[in-house]
N, C-alpha and C positions, 0 to 999 in steps of 0.2 A: 690673259687666260682665255678670254672669249676668242682672240685670234687663234690661239693654239687649238681650242675645241672646233673651230671652223676649219683648220687645216687637217685636223685629224679626221673629221667627218669626210672631207673631200678625198683624202687617200684612202679611208676605209671603203670607198666604192671600188677600189682597185684590188682590195685584198680579201682573203677569206677569213683571216684571223683578226682579232681586234687591234686596232690601233690605240695605244695608251698614251696618256699626257700626265706629266710630272711624275713619273714612275721612278722609285729609289733605285739606283744602281748597285745598291748593296745586294739585291736579289739576283744580279746579273753578272757577279764577279766571285771568284773563288775566295778572294780576300775578305769578301762580305763587307766592302767599303765603297762609299760613293754617294754623292748627291743625286739630285733628280735629272732626268733627261727631259727635255721639253717634249719630244714625241719619240716613241719606240713602236716599231713595226717588225713584225716577224713573217717574212714571206714564205709561202708554201710552196713556190715553184719558180723556175727561172723567169717566167712572164712576170710574177708578182715582183721579183727582185728589180728587173728592169723598170717596172712601173715606179717602184720606190726611188730608183736614181733619176728617172725623168721627172718625178715629182719635185725632187730636191732641186733639180736643175732649174725647173719652171719657176720655182718660188725663191730662188737664189738662197737656198737653205744650207748651211754646213751640215755635212753627214758624217757618220762613222759606222763601219761595219764591224761587228763583233762576233765571236764564236761563243766558247764557254766561259769567257772573260778569265782565263786562268793566267794571262800575262799582262793585265791592266791594273793600273792604280788610277782610279777615277777621283778627280778633284771633290772636295767637300761641296762646293757650290754647283755640281753637276755639269751637265753637257748641253750646251745650246745647239739647236737644230734637231735633226733626225738621227736616231740610233736604229741601225738596221741589224736586227738579231738573226743570225744564221743558226737555227736551233732545230727543234723537233720537226717542223714543217719541211725541212731540207736534210732529212736524215737517213734516207734510205740507201741500200747497197745492192748491186747486181753483180753475181758472181758467174764467172765462166771458167771452170777448172781452178787453175793457180791465179787467174787474173780477176780483178775486182774493180769496179768503178763505184766509188762512194761519194755521196752528196757531202758537201762542205760541212753542214752542221752535225753530221754524225760524230760521236765521241770516239776518240781514238781508242779508249778501252774497250768499248763495245765491239770496234772493227778488230782488234786484236783477238777478242773472243770468238768472233765469228770466223776468223782465219784458223784458229786452233781447232775448231769444231769440224772444219773441212780439210784438216791435216796440210794446211798451208803455213809454212815456216818463214821466218824472216823478221817479223815485227812483234815478236814476244815481248820485247822491251817496252812496247806502247800500252801494254796492260796496265801500267801505273801512271800514264802521263793523262793529266786531267783535261788537256785541250780537245778541240774538235779537229776533224780532218783538214779543213781549209787552213786554219791558222798554223796547224802542226807542219803541213808542207810549206806553207809561206816562210816560216821561220826554221824550216829543216829541223824539227824537234828530233831529239835522240836520246839514248842512255846506253850505258854499258858497251861503249864503242861500236854502237850501230846508230844509224840515223834513217828517217824516213825517205830521204831523197835518193837512197840506193834502189828503191824500188819503184819510182814514179815513172810512168811511160807516157801520162798525158795530163795536162790540167786544162779544165774548160772554165771559162769565166765570162762575165758580162761587164762590158766596158761602161765608161760613165755616160755614155749616150744611149745604152741600153742594147748594144749589139753583141753577139756572141762572139768570144775570142778562144781560139784553141791553140795550146803551146805544147809541143812534144817534150818528152822528158830529155831528149838529147839537146834540146834549145835552152835548158834551164840550167843556169850555174849554181851548184849547191856547194856551200861552206858551213864552217862551224857557226850554228845559231844564225845562218844567213842564206839567202837565195836571191837570184836576180828576179823573182817574182815580186820583190819590194818595190822594183821599178815598173811593174806592169800596171798601167793605169785602168784597171779593173777588178771586180770582185770575184773571188773565186767560187764556183758553184759545185764543181765536182772534180774528183782526182782519180785516175786510174793507175792502179799498181799491179805489177807483176811479181807475184810471190814464189817461194820454192816449195817443191813436194817435201813432205816431212811425215814424221809419225806423231799421231794425235797425242798419244799418251805422253811422249817425250816433250812435245811442245807444252802441254799443259804442266808438266813438272818443271820445265824451264820458267814458265810464267809464275808458278808458286814460288820458285827459289827466288826469282826477281822481287816479288811481292814481300817475301819474308826479309830480304835485305833493305827494302825501303821502309818497312815497319820498324826495324831495328835502327835505322839510322836517320830517319825523317820524322819530323812531328806531324804526322798525318792526323793527329787528334784536334789540331787547330786550324782555323782558315788560314791560308796563305797562297801566294802566287807561285809556288814551287821555287825554283832557284831564283834569287834576287840579281845575282851578278853573273857576268859571262867568266869563264875561266881564262885567266891570262896565260900566254904561252909558257909551258913547262911547269905549270903550277895549277893549284885548284884554289877558287876564291874562297870556299869554306875553310880550307886549311890556313890561309892568310888571316881571315877574320878571327879564327880561333888562337892563332899565334899572336895576334895583336891583343888577346885578352878581352875580347869583345863579347863572347857568349854571355846571354842573359842582360845585356844592356838594353835598357827599356826607356822609352818615351811614352808616356800616357799607357795606353793599352797596346802598343807596338813594341815587340821585343825581338831582339836577335835570340833566335831559339836556343836554349841551353843544350839541345840535343844536336844541332847541325848549324854551323856558322854561316851557311848560305841561304838560311831561311829567315825571314822576319814574319813572325806569327801575330795574328789578332788575337788577343786575350779575351776579348768579348765586345769593346767598345772603341777600337782604334779608330782614329781619323786618318784621312789621306794626309793631313799637315803632320800628324805624328809620324807617319811611315817616311814621308819625304825628308823629314829632319834627321830621322834615324839613318836612312840611307845615306845622307850627307855626313853625318858623324862618323859612320863606318868608314866611308871613302877617305875621309880626312885621317882618321886613325891608322888605317891600313897604309896610307901613303907615307906618313910619318915613321911607321915602323919599317916598313919593307921597300919604300919608293916606288911602289905600284900603285897607279890610279885605277881602282876597279871600275869597270864599265857595266851599268844596269842591263839586264835583259828585259826587265819589266818596262812598259810603255806607260808613259804619264798622260792621261787625257782629261779633257775637260777644264773647268775653272778651279783654281785651288784658292 
C-alpha cells in the first residue's frame, strides 16, 4: 500500500484531478460489479493522458483505459496496475455545422442530444447507448440498423509512447461490433463525425420512439452491461437465449433478465464470478439447444 501511495503521489504531480488508490470498480462500471483498482487516474487533457501512459511505461505498470464501463466485467479481485478513466475531464465537443469533434470521455447519449438540438441527424440511435464516445467508436456501437462508424471522419489518439496519432475515417474498417481500431496501439482521445441535416422536432421524436422501445423491451431499471452476447449470423442472441428457456436463470444476484434474454442484470449484490458462471451456463445451454456458441460482447478484465 505504501508503494501504491508513493506511485499515486508521483503521478499526481502530472495531473489536475486526484489519483486514487484501491478504488472499487463497482463505481466505474454500469454493471456495478468489480474489485479494487490499484491506481485510478482521470486525465483532463491529451497531455495528461500521455503523462499517464509514460508513467505506466516508466514503472512497468500494466494499465487499462476505460470509458463509462458499459462493456466491462471487472473481476472480484480487482485490477492490478493503473486504470485510466476517460471521463468528465475529457468530455467536451466542438461543433461546425453538421460536423462535430467530441472527446473520448463524452457520453454517447449526451452527444446524441447535442446533435438533435442542432438539427443534426444520424445518431438518434445513440441516445440510449450507455457508453462513451471513444469506446463506442472503437467497437462500432449501434442500434436499430445504424452504427456510429457510418459517420466517423477522423479519430485522434495517443500512442503508448505518448505521441499523437491521427486516423481518417477512410482508413478504419468498421464491422458488426468491430473495427480496425482494436489493432491501433493507442488510446482514443477524440472522434470527428459528419452528420446529416435534419429537422429538430423529427429527430427528437425519433429519439423518444427509440427510448420507448428500449424501456418496453429492456430491463433499464437494473444495472447491466447492455447486450451480453453478439448476435450470430441471421439470428438474435436474445431470441436464442429465450428459446432455450433461460429467461430468469439466476446465479446469486446475477440473472438472465425475464424481460430480455440478452441482458444479464445485477439484482443488487451480484459478483463477477456469478456473472461469469451465468454467461458460461447460457453459452452451454444455447449450444445444446441450437448448436450455436454465443460469443460475448462484454470484455472480462482484472483478476477473478
